[in-house]
Residue, then its C-alpha position, 0 to 999 in steps of 0.5 A: m491500479s489496473p487500467k480501467l481503475d476498478r482492481l487494486l493490487l494488495q498483499e497479504n501481510y502476516g505480523q509474527g509469522r504465518q500462524a498469526p491472522s492476516w491482513w492486506i496492505t498496499i505495496g510499499g516499504g521504506l526509504e533507503p539512504g540518499e533516496q527520493l520518494a519517487q525513487a522508493a515508490a518505484r523500487e519498492l514496486w519492483e522489489e515486491t511485484g516485479i513491476e518495473r516503472p521508472a521513478a519519474s512516473f511517481h512524481d506527482r502522483c502521492i495522493a496522501e500522507r499520514l504519520a503512522r505507528h508500527c508495532y513490532p514484539d520488541r519495539s514500536s516506531e512512527h514514520k511518515e507514509y506516503y501513498f502513491y498510485v500507478v496503473a498496472d495491467p493485472a494480467q502481469t505476472i506478479s513476482s515476489s523475487g525481490f523480497t528480503p528474507q524478512e519479507q518473505e516471512v511476513t508476506g502472503r499472496s498478492q491479489w487484484w481487489s475490486r471495490s466491492q470485494i473489499a467493501s464486502s470481504a470479511e478480510v482485514f485492509w489496512p490502512s483502514n480508510l483504504l477505499d477513500l485513498w483509492q478513490l483519491a487515486r482514481l480521481a487523481a488519474l482521471s485529472s491532471p496529476d498537478r491539480i492533486a494535493p496530497v491530503r493528510f489523515k490520521g494513522n492507525d496502528y500497524p499491525p491492524t487490530s480493528s475490523p475492516g472499515t473501521d479506524p479506532t483513532s479517527 
């Protein structure tokens, strides 16, 4: 989120290379062996944006978790997702230099979005309750972080197949 909590950094994602329709997702990725959640959040933020934050800046910043199913051409998998928030300056240059070759193939541009832009856009955003998660992050940023307990929510499939603002599994 931006320092004023009014912008959210998202990345464009493509399921099957650049020919497929795209959707917008939060910054993130998986755990490396032996890695803690806060360490993974800091690493993924740096790899995917070039924004560097210490792992300690993610402690007590988990706002939500869910079990999600990711569908790929050759397989599907279920895993837990954790949503953290961190404040970053939108004027900072975003870098994709930490992308793996696979990430380079399926990731488009990064963009800062306002709530009204997301709400009025014809683009697809994932997870479909992104604006609700953003509100949780804003509330957490404005209050004492230790007062916020992560909420659990029902996951929808990835890649998304629904239109903006809808969740076919809720």
